[in-house]
N, C-alpha and C positions, 0 to 999 in steps of 0.2 A: 311743722307743716311743710311738706315737700311738694313742689309742682314740677311737672315735666313738660317741656315744650318740644314739639317736633316741627322742623322746618325743612322744606324741600321745594323742588320745582322752580318756577320763575322767581319767587321771593329770594331764593338762595343766591341768585345772580343779579339782584337789584341792590345797588349800593345804598340808595336812599332808604330802602326797606330795612336793610341790615343796620344802618345807622339808627333808625327809629327803634329797632329791636334792642340794640345795645343800650340806648337811653332808658328804655323800659326796664331792662334787666338790672341796670345800675340803680334804679330807684326802688327795687324790691328790698324788703326787710331781711330776706334770707336767700341764699343762692339757689337757683333751680338746677335741674338737669336739662341739657339740651341735646337732642338727637337730630342729626341732619341726613338728608338724602343727597342726591347729585345725579339724578337720572339724565339730565340734559348733557352734562359733561361726559357721562359714559357713552351716550349715543353719538356724540361728536367724535370720540376716540374710535368707536366702532366704525363710523363712516370713513375715518382716515385710514383704517386698516382694511377697508373693503368688506366689512361685516354688516349685514342687514339686520337691524334690531328686530327681535321677535318677542312677543309676550303672550302669556296664557293667563287668562283671568286677572289681568292687570299686573302680573308679575313677569319680570324680565327673564327670558330664557338665557341661561348663563353657561356657555361652553367653557372649556379650559382657557382659551385665549381671552374671551370676554371677562372671565374671572380676574385675569391679570390686569386688564384694562379698568375693571371696576375698582380694584385696589388702588391703581394709579390715580383714578379720578376722585375717589372718595377720601383716601388717606393723604395722598400726595398733593392734592389740589384743594378740594372743597373744605376739608378739615382745617388745613393750615390757613387758608384764606379767611375762613370764618373766625377762627381763634384770633388771627391778627387784627381783624376788624373790631372784635370785641375788646381786645386789650388796648387798641388805639383809643377807644372811647372810655377807657377807665374801668373796664370789667375785668376782674380776676378770672381768667379763663384758661383751661388746660385741655389739650386735645387727647382723646383716647380712641382706640379701636378695639375690637373684640379680642384680638390676639394679645394685647397688652396684659401680661400676667393672667391670661385666660379669662379676661373680663366677661366675654360672651362665649359660651360653648353651644354648639349647634349640631343637629342631625339633618340629613337630607329632607327637604320638604317635598312630599308627594302631592301631586295634583291629578285629579281624575281625568283631566282633559289632555294630559301629555307630560313628557319628561322635561323638567325645568333645568336639568343639569346641576351646576354648582350653586344651587339656591338652597338655603338652609332655614330651619326653624330653631329659634333659641330655646334651649331647655334649662340652661343654668346661667345665672348672673352672679358674679362675685360682688355682692352688694357691699361688702366691707370696704372695697376700694373706693366706691362712690361715697359711702358714708364718711370716709376719712377726708376726701376732697371737700365735701360740703361742710364738714366741721372746721376745715381750714379756711372757709369763706371763698372757696373756689367753685366756679361753674364748670362741671365736667361737660365737654363738648365731644359727643360720641359719634364716630363714623360707623355705619352699620355693616361692618365686616366682622365675621365671627370665626373662631377657631373650631374647625370640624373635628369629629372624632377620629378621622383617618389621618390627622396631622396637617391637612391642607386648610384652605380658607373656604368660607361660604359667603356668597353675596346674600345679604338679608334685606328684604324689603324694609325701608326705613319706617313705614307706618307700623309694620309688625314688630320691628325691633323696639320702637317706642312703647308699644303696648306691653311687650314682654318685660322691659325694664321697669315700666310703671308698676306692673303687677308685683314684680319681685321686690321693689323698693317700697311698696305699700304707699304710693303717693296719694295725695288728696285729690288731685285733678291732673289729667293729661290733656294738653292743648295741642291740637293739630293745626298749625299755621299754614294757610294756603294763599292762593291769589284770588280766591272767591270768598264771599261774605259768609258762607255757611252751606248747609245742605239745601239745595234748591228744589222746590216742587211747584210745577206750573209757573216758573219764573219768579217765585217769591221764596225768601229765606224762611225756613222753618225754625222758629226760635227755640223749640224744645222737642225732643223725641224721647218717648219711653222705649225700653228695649224691644218690645213687640212691634212698635211702629218702625224702628230701624230695620228689624229683620224683615218686615213686610216690604220695605223699599228695596232691599237687596233681592228678595225672592221674586218680586214682581218685575225686576229689571229696571225699575225707575231710577235706582242708583246702580251704576255699573262702572267698570274700569277702576280708575284710581279712587273715586269716591266710595265705591263698594269696598275696596281694600281698607280705606280709612274707617268706614263704619264697622267692618268686621274686627279690626284692631281695637276699636273703641269698645265693642261688645266683649271681646276677649279680656280686655283690661277690667271691665266691670265684673265679669264672671270671677276674676281672680281677686276681687275685693277693692279695686279702685272705686272711689265714691262717685266720680263724675268725669265725663269727657266732653270736650268742646271742640268744635270745628269752626274756625273763623279766620279772618284776615287781620292785617295790622291795625286797621281802623277798629275792628271789632275787639281786638285785644285791649285797645286803649279805653273803650267805653263799655266793655263787658257784654257786647252783643255777639252774634253768631248762633250756632246751633248747639244747645246743651243736651247731652245724652245722659240719661240716668237709668238706673236699674229699677 
């Protein structure tokens, strides 16, 4: 049984949250896969270079300079710091990004509302690399930067990267860790969503921005054979709550 966790946003920069995550991972009977984001760090670098962040449909527009900054933030900062925290707490963790041995291969992601630039969609995952790490008892910690077909890099939305990796690895459950307790509707957490209910929330606009991206990634993973997806926070991870999405 393989589980994949995706972590990003505020939790990625919360030391107490990461410490609690490390303790949770250390107690698992088998190592999971961990995919992380780092949008706040990218935005800070953009601001430092005078670039105004833009997004389309919850996805960051990534020009050539922003692509360089994204690689700096995700590989050179977020990945290293997350791995260091996990190792400090006794978790056997190793950092990866998509260009490592071509772990993640991608093509440009097209969006009907505009040009996203160097944003990609993962079409191939070298699963043997991850299987080997898991067999060695190692938690692969993956930064969502992929190797593009043109030889350059693509910025991959971390939720979409998690969904693609989960589908390729045939994981049992993909868990999207956030700073909210789950999918909210009229102020309350929805404990469970069937596929059609999740689609309805997206289509109606009740789920938008980052939450809509998470739901779409969860649905894509389910379509590829993943048995279940869950959106939750650290508290929900410890007690099994949050929003469970099933096919």
